[in-house]
C-alpha positions in Angstrom: 10.1 10.9 42.7 11.9 10.4 46.0 14.1 7.6 47.1 11.8 6.7 50.1 8.5 6.5 48.2 7.1 6.2 44.7 4.6 8.7 43.4 1.3 7.1 42.4 -0.1 8.7 39.3 -3.7 9.4 38.5 -3.6 6.7 35.9 -2.6 4.1 38.5 -5.4 5.2 40.8 -8.0 5.0 38.0 -6.7 1.5 37.0 -6.9 0.3 40.6 -10.5 1.6 41.0 -11.6 0.0 37.7 -10.0 -3.3 38.8 -11.9 -3.4 42.1 -15.2 -2.5 40.5 -14.7 -5.2 37.8 -13.7 -7.7 40.4 -16.9 -7.3 42.4 -19.1 -7.0 39.3 -17.7 -10.3 37.9 -18.5 -12.3 41.0 -21.9 -10.8 41.4 -22.7 -11.4 37.7 -21.5 -15.1 37.7 -22.6 -16.3 41.1 -25.9 -14.4 41.6 -27.3 -12.6 38.6 -26.9 -15.2 35.8 -27.9 -18.3 37.9 -31.0 -16.6 39.5 -32.1 -15.0 36.2 -31.7 -18.3 34.3 -33.6 -20.4 36.8 -36.5 -17.8 37.0 -36.9 -18.0 33.2 -36.9 -21.8 33.3 -38.8 -22.6 36.5 -40.2 -19.3 37.7 -38.0 -19.8 40.8 -34.4 -18.8 41.7 -33.8 -22.5 42.5 -33.6 -25.4 40.2 -36.4 -28.0 39.9 -35.0 -31.4 40.8 -37.5 -33.3 38.7 -37.3 -31.1 35.6 -33.6 -30.5 35.9 -32.7 -33.6 33.8 -34.7 -32.2 30.8 -34.0 -28.4 31.0 -30.8 -28.3 33.0 -29.8 -26.0 35.8 -28.3 -22.5 35.7 -26.4 -22.8 39.0 -22.7 -22.2 38.8 -21.8 -25.6 40.1 -23.9 -27.4 37.4 -23.3 -25.1 34.4 -20.1 -25.8 32.4 -20.5 -22.7 30.1 -20.7 -20.4 33.1 -17.5 -22.0 34.5 -15.6 -21.4 31.3 -16.9 -17.8 31.2 -15.7 -17.2 34.8 -12.3 -18.7 34.0 -11.8 -16.2 31.1 -12.7 -13.3 33.4 -10.3 -14.6 36.0 -7.5 -14.6 33.4 -8.4 -11.0 32.6 -8.3 -10.0 36.3 -4.9 -11.8 36.7 -3.4 -9.8 33.9 -4.9 -6.6 35.2 -3.5 -7.3 38.7 0.0 -7.9 37.3 -0.3 -4.6 35.4 -1.1 -2.8 38.6 1.7 -4.5 40.5 4.4 -3.8 37.9 3.1 -0.3 37.1 2.1 1.5 34.0 4.6 3.3 31.7 4.7 7.0 32.4 6.5 8.0 29.2 4.6 7.1 26.0 6.6 5.5 23.2 6.6 7.3 19.9 4.5 4.5 18.4 3.6 1.1 19.6 3.7 -0.2 16.0 7.3 0.7 15.7 8.4 -0.4 19.1 9.0 -4.2 18.5 12.4 -5.4 17.3 13.0 -8.4 15.2 11.8 -9.6 11.8 8.2 -10.2 13.0 8.0 -6.7 14.3 9.3 -5.3 11.0 6.7 -7.4 9.0 3.9 -6.1 11.3 5.1 -2.5 10.8 5.2 -2.9 7.1 1.7 -4.4 7.0 0.4 -1.5 9.1 2.2 1.0 6.8 0.6 -0.6 3.7 -3.0 -0.2 5.0 -4.6 2.8 3.3 -4.9 5.9 5.5 -3.9 4.0 8.6 -0.6 5.9 9.1 -2.2 9.2 8.4 -5.1 8.7 10.9 -2.6 7.4 13.5 -0.4 10.5 13.0 -3.4 12.9 13.3 -4.6 11.2 16.5 -1.2 11.3 18.1 -0.9 15.0 17.2 -4.3 15.7 18.6 -3.9 14.0 21.9 -0.2 14.6 22.5 1.6 17.5 24.3 3.9 18.8 21.6 5.4 22.0 20.3 5.4 20.7 16.7 2.8 21.5 14.0 1.1 18.8 12.0 3.7 18.9 9.2 6.6 18.6 11.6 4.7 15.8 13.4 4.4 13.9 10.1 8.1 14.4 9.4 8.8 13.0 12.8 6.8 9.9 12.0 8.7 9.5 8.7 12.1 9.9 10.4 11.1 7.3 13.0 9.9 4.9 10.2 13.2 5.2 8.3 15.3 4.6 11.4 13.2 1.7 12.5 13.3 -0.1 9.1 17.1 0.6 8.9 17.6 -1.0 12.3 15.4 -4.0 11.9 16.0 -4.5 8.2 19.8 -4.7 8.5 19.9 -7.2 11.4 21.9 -9.7 9.3 24.7 -7.2 8.8 25.5 -7.3 12.6 27.1 -10.7 12.2 29.2 -9.6 9.3 32.8 -8.6 10.1 33.4 -4.9 9.5 35.4 -4.4 6.3 35.2 -8.0 5.1 34.8 -8.3 1.3 31.5 -9.3 -0.3 31.2 -13.0 -1.1 31.2 -14.1 -4.8 27.9 -15.8 -4.3 26.3 -12.5 -3.4 27.8 -10.9 -6.4 26.5 -13.7 -8.6 23.0 -13.6 -7.2 22.4 -9.9 -6.6 24.8 -8.7 -9.4 24.9 -11.0 -12.4 21.5 -12.5 -12.0 19.6 -9.2 -11.4 21.6 -7.4 -14.2 20.7 -10.2 -16.6 17.0 -10.0 -15.7 17.0 -6.2 -16.1 18.8 -6.3 -19.4 16.5 -9.1 -20.7 13.5 -7.0 -19.9 15.0 -4.0 -21.7 16.7 -5.6 -24.7 14.7 -8.8 -24.9 11.6 -7.4 -26.7 13.8 -5.6 -29.3 15.8 -8.8 -30.0 12.7 -11.0 -30.1 10.8 -8.8 -32.6 13.9 -8.4 -34.9 15.4 -10.6 -37.6 18.3 -11.5 -35.3 16.1 -13.5 -33.1 15.0 -15.8 -35.9 11.3 -15.7 -34.9 10.4 -13.1 -37.5 10.6 -13.7 -41.3 12.8 -11.3 -43.3 11.2 -8.4 -45.0 10.8 -9.1 -48.7 10.6 -5.4 -49.6 14.1 -4.2 -50.5 13.3 -0.8 -52.2 10.3 1.3 -53.3 9.7 4.0 -55.9 6.8 6.4 -56.5 6.2 8.4 -59.7 3.7 11.1 -60.5 2.4 12.0 -64.1 0.2 14.9 -65.2 -2.0 14.5 -68.4 -3.0 17.7 -70.2 -6.0 17.3 -72.5 -5.7 20.7 -74.3 -4.9 20.5 -78.0 -2.8 23.2 -79.6 -3.7 24.4 -83.1 -1.2 25.2 -85.8 -1.8 28.9 -85.5 -1.1 28.9 -81.8 2.0 26.9 -82.4 3.2 29.2 -85.2 2.4 32.3 -83.2 4.3 31.0 -80.2 7.3 30.2 -82.4 7.3 33.4 -84.3 7.1 35.6 -81.2 10.2 37.2 -80.0 11.3 39.3 -77.1 8.8 40.2 -74.6 5.9 39.2 -76.8 7.0 35.6 -77.0 7.4 35.3 -73.2 4.0 37.0 -72.7 2.3 34.5 -75.0 3.9 31.6 -73.3 2.9 32.9 -69.9 -0.7 33.3 -71.1 -0.6 29.7 -72.5 0.7 28.4 -69.2 -2.0 30.2 -67.2 -4.7 28.8 -69.5 -3.4 25.3 -68.9 -3.4 25.8 -65.2 -7.0 27.1 -65.1 -8.2 24.1 -67.1 -6.4 21.8 -64.8 -8.0 23.4 -61.8 -11.5 23.2 -63.5 -11.0 19.6 -64.2 
């Protein structure tokens, strides 16, 4: 760019060409094509029939209100396009048009866009595909995340700008964001334990104070007097052997039963 002249980019040339083509096409479409085509379909003539006009209407621009409204909308578009050509198009692309608006409304719009499933991922892939960059796709995604964090920090903390640096926090803020939130969190954690315990008074006390379980084994084998005398008269290793045999027999009968 030189001081004496401004370089016209290819985008500006394309925009100017499209503007002139649309300008001519709009006037041909509204003042010739639509009126002549409509009258031919109604009266088989490019002109309106004065006698049947009160029943079927006329498609001429001067007598058709819908066509006038349509032309007015196109004129607004042409006006905005002409202002865009006059003021120029931005040469340098912003990192993201979604994260380019300051203020609470811009932050809300960015959060809504970020909450749409796969919208951010698709936008990042498209920017990576059609942008001149030396980053790979993973670094490009990290760039988006860094931009998002800085954008939310800037627009989400706008209220801190009016606060005097180093001034103490108000007691009202401590009560609302400290005491109130702490009470809510503790009630969610301890509340169910207190509610379903005897301390809360909503649960009847447990009538069971203690419990005891006992087991008994009944042996149906009857010992004769001879077995009893033999077991008592045995001594040394013979007595212990007979007692062991008797115990094994009782266990076998217990298993059979």
